[in-house]
C-alpha positions as a Markdown table, in Angstrom:
| # | Residue | x | y | z |
|---|---|---|---|---|
| 1 | Met | 124.5 | 107.0 | 121.2 |
| 2 | Arg | 123.2 | 104.2 | 122.8 |
| 3 | Val | 120.1 | 104.1 | 124.7 |
| 4 | Gly | 118.1 | 102.7 | 127.6 |
| 5 | Ile | 114.1 | 102.8 | 128.2 |
| 6 | Leu | 112.0 | 102.3 | 131.4 |
| 7 | Ile | 108.9 | 101.5 | 131.7 |
| 8 | Ser | 106.2 | 99.9 | 133.7 |
| 9 | Gly | 103.9 | 99.5 | 131.4 |
| 10 | Arg | 102.5 | 99.5 | 127.9 |
| 11 | Gly | 104.9 | 101.3 | 126.7 |
| 12 | Ser | 103.6 | 104.0 | 124.0 |
| 13 | Asn | 105.9 | 106.1 | 124.3 |
| 14 | Met | 108.6 | 103.9 | 124.5 |
| 15 | Gln | 107.2 | 102.7 | 121.1 |
| 16 | Ala | 107.3 | 105.9 | 119.4 |
| 17 | Leu | 111.1 | 106.6 | 120.4 |
| 18 | Val | 111.7 | 102.6 | 118.7 |
| 19 | Ala | 110.3 | 104.4 | 116.1 |
| 20 | Gly | 111.8 | 107.6 | 116.4 |
| 21 | Ala | 115.8 | 105.8 | 116.5 |
| 22 | Glu | 114.8 | 104.5 | 112.9 |
| 23 | Ala | 113.7 | 107.9 | 111.9 |
| 24 | Phe | 116.0 | 109.6 | 113.2 |
| 25 | Gln | 119.2 | 107.9 | 112.7 |
| 26 | Ala | 120.8 | 110.0 | 116.2 |
| 27 | Tyr | 120.1 | 107.3 | 118.7 |
| 28 | Asp | 119.8 | 103.4 | 119.2 |
| 29 | Ile | 117.6 | 101.3 | 121.7 |
| 30 | Ala | 120.1 | 99.3 | 123.7 |
| 31 | Leu | 117.8 | 98.5 | 126.3 |
| 32 | Val | 114.2 | 98.4 | 127.5 |
| 33 | Ala | 113.9 | 97.8 | 131.5 |
| 34 | Ser | 111.5 | 97.8 | 133.4 |
| 35 | Asp | 110.2 | 97.3 | 137.0 |
| 36 | Lys | 107.8 | 95.1 | 136.1 |
| 37 | Pro | 108.3 | 92.0 | 134.6 |
| 38 | Asp | 104.7 | 91.7 | 132.9 |
| 39 | Ala | 104.9 | 94.8 | 132.1 |
| 40 | Pro | 102.8 | 94.7 | 128.0 |
| 41 | Gly | 105.9 | 96.8 | 126.6 |
| 42 | Ile | 108.5 | 94.4 | 127.8 |
| 43 | Gly | 106.4 | 91.5 | 125.6 |
| 44 | Trp | 106.6 | 94.3 | 122.8 |
| 45 | Ala | 110.6 | 95.0 | 122.8 |
| 46 | Arg | 110.8 | 91.0 | 123.3 |
| 47 | Glu | 108.7 | 90.2 | 120.1 |
| 48 | Arg | 110.6 | 93.0 | 118.1 |
| 49 | Gly | 114.1 | 91.8 | 118.8 |
| 50 | Leu | 115.1 | 94.8 | 121.3 |
| 51 | Ala | 117.4 | 93.7 | 124.3 |
| 52 | Thr | 114.9 | 93.9 | 127.2 |
| 53 | Trp | 115.4 | 93.5 | 131.1 |
| 54 | Ala | 112.7 | 93.3 | 133.9 |
| 55 | Leu | 113.3 | 93.0 | 137.9 |
| 56 | Ser | 110.8 | 93.8 | 140.6 |
| 57 | Pro | 111.9 | 95.3 | 143.5 |
| 58 | Lys | 109.7 | 93.7 | 145.7 |
| 59 | Gly | 111.0 | 91.3 | 148.2 |
| 60 | Ile | 114.4 | 93.4 | 147.0 |
| 61 | Gly | 114.2 | 96.7 | 147.9 |
| 62 | Lys | 114.4 | 100.2 | 146.3 |
| 63 | Pro | 118.7 | 100.3 | 147.0 |
| 64 | Ala | 119.4 | 96.2 | 145.7 |
| 65 | Tyr | 117.2 | 96.5 | 142.7 |
| 66 | Glu | 118.6 | 100.5 | 140.8 |
| 67 | Glu | 122.4 | 98.4 | 142.0 |
| 68 | Gln | 120.7 | 95.7 | 139.6 |
| 69 | Leu | 119.1 | 98.2 | 136.8 |
| 70 | Asp | 122.4 | 100.0 | 136.9 |
| 71 | Ala | 124.6 | 97.0 | 136.2 |
| 72 | Ala | 121.9 | 95.8 | 133.5 |
| 73 | Leu | 121.9 | 99.4 | 131.8 |
| 74 | Arg | 126.2 | 99.7 | 131.8 |
| 75 | Glu | 126.4 | 96.0 | 130.5 |
| 76 | Ala | 124.1 | 97.1 | 127.6 |
| 77 | Gly | 126.1 | 99.6 | 126.9 |
| 78 | Val | 123.8 | 102.6 | 127.4 |
| 79 | Gly | 124.9 | 106.4 | 127.0 |
| 80 | Met | 121.7 | 108.1 | 127.4 |
| 81 | Ile | 118.2 | 106.7 | 129.5 |
| 82 | Ala | 114.6 | 107.8 | 128.4 |
| 83 | Leu | 111.8 | 107.0 | 131.3 |
| 84 | Ala | 108.5 | 106.6 | 129.1 |
| 85 | Gly | 105.5 | 105.7 | 131.7 |
| 86 | Tyr | 108.1 | 104.3 | 134.6 |
| 87 | Met | 106.3 | 105.2 | 137.3 |
| 88 | Arg | 108.8 | 105.0 | 139.9 |
| 89 | Leu | 110.8 | 107.6 | 141.5 |
| 90 | Leu | 114.8 | 107.3 | 141.2 |
| 91 | Ser | 116.6 | 108.3 | 144.0 |
| 92 | Asp | 118.9 | 110.8 | 144.1 |
| 93 | Gly | 121.9 | 108.2 | 144.3 |
| 94 | Phe | 121.1 | 106.5 | 140.5 |
| 95 | Val | 120.2 | 109.9 | 139.4 |
| 96 | Ala | 123.3 | 111.1 | 140.3 |
| 97 | Arg | 125.2 | 108.7 | 138.9 |
| 98 | Trp | 123.6 | 109.3 | 135.0 |
| 99 | Arg | 123.4 | 113.5 | 135.7 |
| 100 | Gly | 122.2 | 115.3 | 132.4 |
| 101 | Arg | 121.4 | 111.4 | 130.7 |
| 102 | Ile | 117.8 | 110.6 | 132.0 |
| 103 | Leu | 115.5 | 112.3 | 130.1 |
| 104 | Asn | 111.7 | 111.9 | 131.1 |
| 105 | Ile | 108.3 | 112.8 | 129.0 |
| 106 | His | 105.9 | 114.7 | 131.4 |
| 107 | Pro | 102.5 | 115.6 | 130.7 |
| 108 | Ser | 101.8 | 118.9 | 131.8 |
| 109 | Leu | 103.7 | 122.6 | 130.8 |
| 110 | Leu | 105.9 | 122.2 | 132.9 |
| 111 | Pro | 107.0 | 124.0 | 135.6 |
| 112 | Leu | 103.1 | 123.5 | 136.0 |
| 113 | Tyr | 101.6 | 120.6 | 137.6 |
| 114 | Lys | 104.3 | 118.1 | 138.5 |
| 115 | Gly | 103.7 | 115.2 | 140.0 |
| 116 | Leu | 99.8 | 113.5 | 138.7 |
| 117 | Asp | 96.4 | 114.0 | 137.7 |
| 118 | Thr | 98.3 | 116.7 | 135.2 |
| 119 | His | 95.0 | 117.0 | 132.6 |
| 120 | Ala | 92.3 | 117.3 | 136.1 |
| 121 | Arg | 94.7 | 119.9 | 137.4 |
| 122 | Ala | 94.9 | 121.7 | 134.1 |
| 123 | Leu | 91.1 | 121.6 | 133.5 |
| 124 | Ala | 90.2 | 122.3 | 137.2 |
| 125 | Ala | 92.5 | 125.2 | 136.6 |
| 126 | Gly | 90.5 | 127.1 | 133.8 |
| 127 | Asp | 93.9 | 126.9 | 131.6 |
| 128 | Ala | 93.3 | 127.4 | 127.7 |
| 129 | Glu | 95.7 | 124.8 | 126.8 |
| 130 | Ala | 97.6 | 122.2 | 127.7 |
| 131 | Gly | 99.7 | 119.9 | 126.9 |
| 132 | Cys | 103.8 | 118.2 | 127.3 |
| 133 | Ser | 107.6 | 118.4 | 128.4 |
| 134 | Val | 110.3 | 116.7 | 127.8 |
| 135 | His | 113.3 | 117.6 | 130.5 |
| 136 | Leu | 116.1 | 116.7 | 132.3 |
| 137 | Val | 115.8 | 114.3 | 135.5 |
| 138 | Thr | 117.1 | 115.3 | 138.2 |
| 139 | Glu | 116.4 | 115.0 | 141.9 |
| 140 | Glu | 113.8 | 117.0 | 142.0 |
| 141 | Leu | 110.1 | 115.0 | 140.9 |
| 142 | Asp | 109.5 | 116.7 | 137.5 |
| 143 | Gly | 112.2 | 120.4 | 137.8 |
| 144 | Gly | 114.5 | 119.4 | 135.5 |
| 145 | Ala | 115.6 | 121.6 | 132.6 |
| 146 | Val | 112.9 | 121.6 | 130.2 |
| 147 | Leu | 114.1 | 120.9 | 126.8 |
| 148 | Gly | 110.8 | 121.2 | 124.7 |
| 149 | Gln | 106.8 | 121.3 | 124.7 |
| 150 | Ala | 104.5 | 120.5 | 122.6 |
| 151 | Arg | 101.0 | 123.0 | 123.6 |
| 152 | Leu | 97.5 | 122.1 | 122.3 |
| 153 | Pro | 94.2 | 124.3 | 122.9 |
| 154 | Val | 91.9 | 122.4 | 125.4 |
| 155 | Leu | 88.4 | 122.0 | 123.5 |
| 156 | Ala | 85.4 | 123.2 | 125.5 |
| 157 | Gly | 83.9 | 119.8 | 126.9 |
| 158 | Asp | 87.3 | 118.0 | 127.6 |
| 159 | Thr | 87.6 | 115.8 | 130.4 |
| 160 | Pro | 90.6 | 114.9 | 132.0 |
| 161 | Asp | 90.9 | 111.7 | 129.6 |
| 162 | Thr | 89.5 | 113.6 | 126.3 |
| 163 | Leu | 92.9 | 115.5 | 127.5 |
| 164 | Ala | 95.2 | 112.9 | 128.1 |
| 165 | Ala | 94.6 | 111.2 | 124.6 |
| 166 | Arg | 95.0 | 114.0 | 122.8 |
| 167 | Val | 98.2 | 115.3 | 124.8 |
| 168 | Leu | 99.7 | 111.5 | 123.9 |
| 169 | Val | 99.2 | 112.0 | 120.2 |
| 170 | Glu | 101.8 | 115.3 | 120.9 |
| 171 | Glu | 104.1 | 113.6 | 123.2 |
| 172 | His | 104.4 | 110.4 | 120.3 |
| 173 | Arg | 105.7 | 113.2 | 118.2 |
| 174 | Leu | 107.4 | 115.4 | 120.4 |
| 175 | Tyr | 109.5 | 113.1 | 122.8 |
| 176 | Pro | 111.6 | 111.0 | 119.9 |
| 177 | Arg | 112.4 | 114.1 | 118.4 |
| 178 | Val | 113.8 | 116.0 | 121.4 |
| 179 | Leu | 115.7 | 112.7 | 122.5 |
| 180 | Ala | 117.6 | 113.1 | 119.1 |
| 181 | Glu | 118.0 | 116.9 | 119.3 |
| 182 | Phe | 119.6 | 116.1 | 122.3 |
| 183 | Val | 122.2 | 113.4 | 121.8 |
| 184 | Thr | 123.3 | 115.2 | 118.8 |
| 185 | Arg | 124.3 | 118.7 | 120.5 |
């Protein structure tokens, strides 16, 4: 399966997915795309010889941006999209065109704590455990079917930053495995 990865920043989950492509031999990276042409992850991907595409939606608007993104993904032969720190909400139309073929990783045990500030919210609630979820993307924010989760205990003295760092380690383990399982089922 040819996978397109969408990023907005440094792309640590993208890097884990690239490593997973080699480890699991279930998918290959067809394109790394970003809404930020200067995203560090785009540079990392280029240095490794991966195909990249980057365009800022500023000045052209969301519909034109998504039209060009869709064209780039299709031209690269992408069959599945993996969001990896992509910080833009996709339009309902884009999601509908790729229905059942967009995965995302979210830093909470969905359905808990959709959206942002997940670690602070888990700590404020006094949760005994936290984690991350890989889910199908639907028109509802963080609302698609959960395909896999990783759990870890919340430790005494955890802050949002320390918890986020520990959850990120689990994200890097979980996402490539779930993607490989999803594309081979």
